[in-house]
Backbone as CSV, one residue per row, in Angstrom:
resi,resn,N_x,N_y,N_z,CA_x,CA_y,CA_z,C_x,C_y,C_z
1,UNK,15.899,14.539,-8.134,15.840,13.535,-7.096,16.658,12.323,-7.550
2,UNK,17.559,11.844,-6.717,18.371,10.688,-7.049,17.528,9.415,-6.980
3,UNK,17.902,8.420,-7.790,17.147,7.171,-7.824,17.129,6.468,-6.475
4,UNK,18.166,6.676,-5.638,18.188,6.035,-4.327,17.100,6.607,-3.417
5,UNK,16.664,7.828,-3.700,15.616,8.466,-2.911,14.228,8.203,-3.473
6,UNK,14.154,7.653,-4.682,12.877,7.459,-5.351,12.010,6.454,-4.600
7,UNK,10.817,6.878,-4.259,9.818,6.000,-3.648,8.599,5.994,-4.554
8,UNK,8.286,4.857,-5.166,7.160,4.812,-6.095,5.820,5.067,-5.406
9,UNK,4.923,5.687,-6.162,3.544,5.885,-5.703,2.670,4.904,-6.475
10,UNK,1.944,4.083,-5.738,1.103,3.055,-6.353,-0.350,3.323,-5.987
11,UNK,-1.200,3.318,-7.003,-2.640,3.399,-6.794,-3.177,1.979,-6.940
12,UNK,-3.947,1.518,-5.956,-4.491,0.156,-5.987,-6.010,0.203,-6.045
13,UNK,-6.555,-0.470,-7.027,-7.999,-0.636,-7.153,-8.294,-2.066,-6.713
14,UNK,-8.938,-2.217,-5.544,-9.101,-3.540,-4.953,-10.564,-3.934,-4.815
15,UNK,-10.842,-5.190,-5.156,-12.159,-5.780,-4.998,-12.525,-5.815,-3.512
16,UNK,-13.702,-5.370,-3.177,-14.176,-5.325,-1.796,-14.172,-6.702,-1.134
17,UNK,-14.537,-7.728,-1.873,-14.776,-9.043,-1.278,-13.521,-9.870,-1.096
18,UNK,-12.511,-9.626,-1.903,-11.315,-10.473,-1.813,-10.050,-9.686,-1.500
19,UNK,-9.531,-8.968,-2.470,-8.224,-8.342,-2.278,-8.246,-7.272,-1.199
20,UNK,-9.305,-6.470,-1.139,-9.395,-5.453,-0.096,-9.423,-6.123,1.282
21,UNK,-10.162,-7.209,1.384,-10.238,-7.939,2.648,-8.899,-8.603,2.962
22,UNK,-8.181,-9.066,1.920,-6.836,-9.601,2.114,-5.880,-8.531,2.613
23,UNK,-6.021,-7.309,2.088,-5.199,-6.190,2.569,-5.522,-5.892,4.030
24,UNK,-6.800,-5.958,4.378,-7.214,-5.752,5.763,-6.620,-6.831,6.666
25,UNK,-6.607,-8.066,6.194,-6.018,-9.166,6.962,-4.530,-8.938,7.178
26,UNK,-3.851,-8.452,6.140,-2.420,-8.144,6.285,-2.213,-7.114,7.386
27,UNK,-3.086,-6.114,7.424,-2.967,-5.080,8.450,-3.277,-5.598,9.842
28,UNK,-4.372,-6.329,9.986,-4.748,-6.828,11.313,-3.778,-7.903,11.805
29,UNK,-3.098,-8.581,10.858,-2.094,-9.588,11.226,-0.723,-8.949,11.449
30,UNK,-0.650,-7.632,11.268,0.587,-6.863,11.440,1.713,-7.334,10.517
31,UNK,1.324,-7.707,9.301,2.309,-8.085,8.288,2.826,-6.797,7.657
32,UNK,4.134,-6.625,7.698,4.743,-5.394,7.201,4.831,-5.391,5.678
33,UNK,4.497,-4.253,5.081,4.707,-4.024,3.653,4.898,-2.529,3.452
34,UNK,5.512,-2.141,2.326,5.816,-0.715,2.104,4.555,0.156,2.101
35,UNK,4.673,1.387,2.586,3.527,2.303,2.664,3.298,3.090,1.372
36,UNK,3.819,2.606,0.254,3.775,3.335,-1.016,2.442,3.225,-1.734
37,UNK,1.469,2.585,-1.148,0.238,2.247,-1.842,-0.934,3.062,-1.303
38,UNK,-1.793,3.499,-2.207,-3.042,4.172,-1.848,-4.170,3.337,-2.424
39,UNK,-5.093,2.945,-1.580,-6.126,1.984,-1.965,-7.444,2.673,-2.293
40,UNK,-8.039,2.204,-3.379,-9.398,2.602,-3.747,-10.210,1.314,-3.791
41,UNK,-11.230,1.244,-2.963,-12.040,0.026,-2.872,-13.154,0.042,-3.917
42,UNK,-13.258,-1.066,-4.641,-14.315,-1.257,-5.629,-15.174,-2.427,-5.167
43,UNK,-16.418,-2.476,-5.577,-17.229,-3.633,-5.240,-16.741,-4.865,-6.008
44,UNK,-16.178,-4.654,-7.195,-15.684,-5.767,-8.016,-14.599,-5.227,-8.939
45,UNK,-13.584,-6.039,-9.190,-12.536,-5.613,-10.119,-13.103,-5.402,-11.523
46,UNK,-14.192,-6.069,-11.828,-14.838,-5.893,-13.131,-15.502,-4.543,-13.285
47,UNK,-15.684,-3.824,-12.179,-16.310,-2.495,-12.226,-15.304,-1.393,-12.546
48,UNK,-14.027,-1.746,-12.623,-12.996,-0.739,-12.867,-13.000,-0.299,-14.318
49,UNK,-13.176,0.987,-14.522,-13.112,1.568,-15.859,-11.641,1.836,-16.185
50,UNK,-11.141,1.366,-17.320,-9.741,1.600,-17.689,-9.356,3.079,-17.730
51,UNK,-10.332,3.961,-17.881,-10.045,5.398,-17.884,-9.401,5.816,-16.555
52,UNK,-9.844,5.207,-15.444,-9.283,5.566,-14.140,-7.843,5.083,-13.990
53,UNK,-7.526,3.946,-14.584,-6.149,3.455,-14.564,-5.276,4.403,-15.381
54,UNK,-5.745,4.759,-16.563,-5.001,5.691,-17.422,-4.815,7.039,-16.738
55,UNK,-5.865,7.527,-16.093,-5.805,8.819,-15.409,-4.770,8.796,-14.287
56,UNK,-4.727,7.701,-13.528,-3.741,7.587,-12.452,-2.323,7.674,-13.010
57,UNK,-2.076,6.973,-14.112,-0.746,7.003,-14.717,-0.427,8.367,-15.324
58,UNK,-1.404,8.978,-15.982,-1.193,10.299,-16.583,-0.927,11.365,-15.530
59,UNK,-1.479,11.174,-14.340,-1.285,12.153,-13.277,-0.078,11.847,-12.393
60,UNK,0.738,10.863,-12.816,2.020,10.671,-12.160,2.170,9.477,-11.253
61,UNK,1.154,8.630,-11.117,1.346,7.415,-10.326,2.405,6.562,-11.021
62,UNK,3.267,5.946,-10.243,4.331,5.140,-10.825,3.856,3.737,-11.200
63,UNK,2.770,3.312,-10.578,2.222,2.004,-10.891,0.780,1.902,-10.433
64,UNK,0.062,0.945,-11.017,-1.327,0.692,-10.645,-1.474,-0.799,-10.378
65,UNK,-2.007,-1.125,-9.211,-2.296,-2.509,-8.847,-3.802,-2.699,-8.891
66,UNK,-4.229,-3.727,-9.617,-5.642,-4.074,-9.674,-5.761,-5.444,-9.033
67,UNK,-6.566,-5.539,-7.984,-6.704,-6.801,-7.271,-8.132,-7.295,-7.294
68,UNK,-8.287,-8.584,-7.545,-9.622,-9.160,-7.587,-9.643,-10.576,-7.043
69,UNK,-10.827,-11.151,-7.025,-11.017,-12.537,-6.591,-10.365,-13.476,-7.602
70,UNK,-10.008,-14.652,-7.134,-9.466,-15.659,-8.044,-10.510,-16.015,-9.101
71,UNK,-10.078,-16.302,-10.335,-11.038,-16.692,-11.377,-11.919,-17.856,-10.901
72,UNK,-13.206,-17.692,-11.110,-14.171,-18.684,-10.669,-14.752,-18.404,-9.294
73,UNK,-14.158,-17.457,-8.556,-14.621,-17.140,-7.205,-15.237,-15.753,-7.080
74,UNK,-15.503,-15.094,-8.197,-16.040,-13.735,-8.166,-17.439,-13.723,-7.538
75,UNK,-17.659,-12.787,-6.646,-18.971,-12.643,-6.014,-20.034,-12.181,-7.002
76,UNK,-19.588,-11.666,-8.140,-20.516,-11.211,-9.178,-20.385,-12.086,-10.429
77,UNK,-20.081,-13.345,-10.244,-19.949,-14.375,-11.272,-18.737,-14.197,-12.187
78,UNK,-18.748,-13.170,-13.036,-17.707,-13.066,-14.065,-16.974,-11.724,-14.057
79,UNK,-17.072,-10.988,-12.995,-16.433,-9.665,-12.949,-14.936,-9.719,-13.137
80,UNK,-14.287,-10.717,-12.531,-12.825,-10.777,-12.647,-12.389,-11.157,-14.069
81,UNK,-13.218,-11.909,-14.799,-12.901,-12.200,-16.198,-13.006,-10.917,-17.032
82,UNK,-14.005,-10.105,-16.712,-14.152,-8.810,-17.396,-12.927,-7.931,-17.110
83,UNK,-12.480,-7.920,-15.857,-11.305,-7.132,-15.487,-10.076,-7.618,-16.242
84,UNK,-9.923,-8.928,-16.354,-8.758,-9.486,-17.050,-8.743,-9.057,-18.521
85,UNK,-9.899,-9.100,-19.174,-9.981,-8.668,-20.581,-9.673,-7.178,-20.709
86,UNK,-10.246,-6.371,-19.823,-10.023,-4.922,-19.905,-8.564,-4.562,-19.682
87,UNK,-7.923,-5.209,-18.724,-6.517,-4.915,-18.443,-5.645,-5.335,-19.616
88,UNK,-5.935,-6.476,-20.225,-5.163,-6.927,-21.388,-5.269,-5.917,-22.531
89,UNK,-6.471,-5.424,-22.786,-6.672,-4.437,-23.853,-5.972,-3.123,-23.506
90,UNK,-6.109,-2.680,-22.254,-5.463,-1.433,-21.824,-3.945,-1.527,-21.959
91,UNK,-3.373,-2.647,-21.535,-1.927,-2.823,-21.650,-1.485,-2.785,-23.116
92,UNK,-2.275,-3.394,-23.977,-1.962,-3.399,-25.411,-1.973,-1.978,-25.977
93,UNK,-2.967,-1.211,-25.607,-3.066,0.175,-26.082,-1.897,1.004,-25.558
94,UNK,-1.589,0.862,-24.268,-0.481,1.627,-23.686,0.850,1.254,-24.331
95,UNK,1.023,-0.037,-24.628,2.261,-0.475,-25.277,2.392,0.163,-26.655
96,UNK,1.285,0.230,-27.405,1.309,0.846,-28.733,1.638,2.331,-28.647
97,UNK,1.296,2.954,-27.526,1.591,4.371,-27.336,2.993,4.602,-26.773
98,UNK,3.738,3.516,-26.550,5.106,3.645,-26.066,5.235,3.700,-24.560
99,UNK,4.162,3.372,-23.845,4.196,3.401,-22.385,4.484,2.000,-21.865
100,UNK,5.197,1.917,-20.780,5.567,0.632,-20.184,4.349,-0.002,-19.513
101,UNK,3.798,-1.030,-20.158,2.578,-1.646,-19.617,2.849,-2.458,-18.356
102,UNK,4.110,-2.696,-18.015,4.446,-3.432,-16.799,4.253,-2.603,-15.531
103,UNK,3.827,-1.369,-15.692,3.490,-0.548,-14.528,2.075,-0.844,-14.025
104,UNK,1.357,-1.681,-14.768,0.014,-2.095,-14.366,0.069,-3.569,-13.999
105,UNK,-0.318,-3.880,-12.771,-0.334,-5.262,-12.310,-1.757,-5.674,-12.009
106,UNK,-2.128,-6.855,-12.460,-3.419,-7.456,-12.131,-3.117,-8.715,-11.333
107,UNK,-3.633,-8.786,-10.117,-3.357,-9.927,-9.243,-4.649,-10.442,-8.626
108,UNK,-4.716,-11.757,-8.491,-5.850,-12.401,-7.841,-5.414,-12.745,-6.420
109,UNK,-6.034,-12.077,-5.447,-5.681,-12.267,-4.043,-6.977,-12.424,-3.256
110,UNK,-7.127,-13.552,-2.583,-8.374,-13.800,-1.850,-8.339,-13.159,-0.470
111,UNK,-9.468,-13.213,0.203,-9.606,-12.588,1.520,-8.688,-13.229,2.560
112,UNK,-8.304,-14.474,2.348,-7.461,-15.183,3.318,-5.969,-15.077,3.005
113,UNK,-5.613,-14.304,1.987,-4.226,-14.228,1.550,-3.574,-12.888,1.889
114,UNK,-3.598,-12.531,3.162,-2.971,-11.297,3.609,-1.477,-11.273,3.331
115,UNK,-0.814,-12.401,3.529,0.627,-12.488,3.267,0.907,-12.266,1.775
116,UNK,0.078,-12.843,0.909,0.257,-12.649,-0.538,0.072,-11.181,-0.917
117,UNK,-0.878,-10.505,-0.293,-1.069,-9.077,-0.569,0.192,-8.300,-0.196
118,UNK,0.699,-8.532,1.010,1.901,-7.818,1.465,3.088,-8.127,0.562
119,UNK,3.239,-9.389,0.176,4.348,-9.771,-0.706,4.207,-9.128,-2.088
120,UNK,2.973,-9.025,-2.572,2.722,-8.407,-3.875,3.110,-6.930,-3.858
121,UNK,2.700,-6.221,-2.807,3.037,-4.797,-2.697,4.553,-4.629,-2.600
122,UNK,5.207,-5.455,-1.798,6.661,-5.388,-1.646,7.360,-5.634,-2.980
123,UNK,6.897,-6.652,-3.709,7.476,-6.975,-5.019,7.241,-5.849,-6.027
124,UNK,6.049,-5.262,-6.000,5.735,-4.189,-6.943,6.582,-2.949,-6.662
125,UNK,6.758,-2.613,-5.396,7.597,-1.461,-5.045,9.025,-1.684,-5.535
126,UNK,9.554,-2.888,-5.327,10.923,-3.188,-5.774,11.031,-3.100,-7.304
127,UNK,10.044,-3.635,-8.010,10.064,-3.594,-9.478,9.986,-2.156,-9.986
128,UNK,9.156,-1.336,-9.352,9.016,0.062,-9.785,10.257,0.886,-9.434
129,UNK,10.899,0.571,-8.311,12.149,1.263,-7.978,13.201,0.975,-9.040
130,UNK,13.222,-0.268,-9.537,14.185,-0.636,-10.580,13.884,0.092,-11.888
131,UNK,12.608,0.310,-12.186,12.209,1.013,-13.411,12.448,2.514,-13.315
132,UNK,12.316,3.048,-12.111,12.435,4.485,-11.937,11.074,5.152,-12.007
133,UNK,11.047,6.466,-11.872,9.775,7.198,-11.850,9.013,7.089,-13.171
134,UNK,7.721,7.265,-13.073,6.853,7.314,-14.247,7.347,8.455,-15.139
135,UNK,7.609,8.179,-16.426,8.105,9.248,-17.297,7.102,10.384,-17.474
136,UNK,5.849,10.156,-17.155,4.841,11.217,-17.283,4.772,12.100,-16.032
137,UNK,5.465,11.690,-14.960,5.427,12.458,-13.727,5.976,13.852,-13.971
138,UNK,5.186,14.843,-13.685,5.609,16.219,-13.877,5.435,16.742,-15.288
139,UNK,4.989,15.875,-16.210,4.831,16.310,-17.600,3.762,17.379,-17.732
140,UNK,2.793,17.385,-16.837,1.678,18.323,-16.918,1.898,19.559,-16.055
141,UNK,3.002,19.570,-15.299,3.275,20.753,-14.471,3.634,21.933,-15.355
142,UNK,3.020,23.055,-15.070,3.291,24.249,-15.864,3.909,25.313,-14.977
């Protein structure tokens, strides 16, 4: 497949209270953004187990977006701080293993920021197109 045809696949783990609602606002406001994203709704970004992020990348996702409430606005007090620590550790581990940790994005997007959600997805798709496909894509095909 030529790079001009490459369309990144992004798995998004979104907080129910903020980023998921912001994505919904983008849709109801008819704000256009690339369809390259598949959303998994979580009650809190702090509930995301890094194993699921790793699994998405190992199974060929080109990028992972983790979205949560702005720091200090978490509906579960400190969930987004927990998410920030986990993502930092996961990125460090992936970097040590030689994997591009820039394929994982952590963004704080509130329920009223539909435009920011759409812009984030658009920016992530462009960044991943520049990087090219996940080097693990197809590695497990037998």
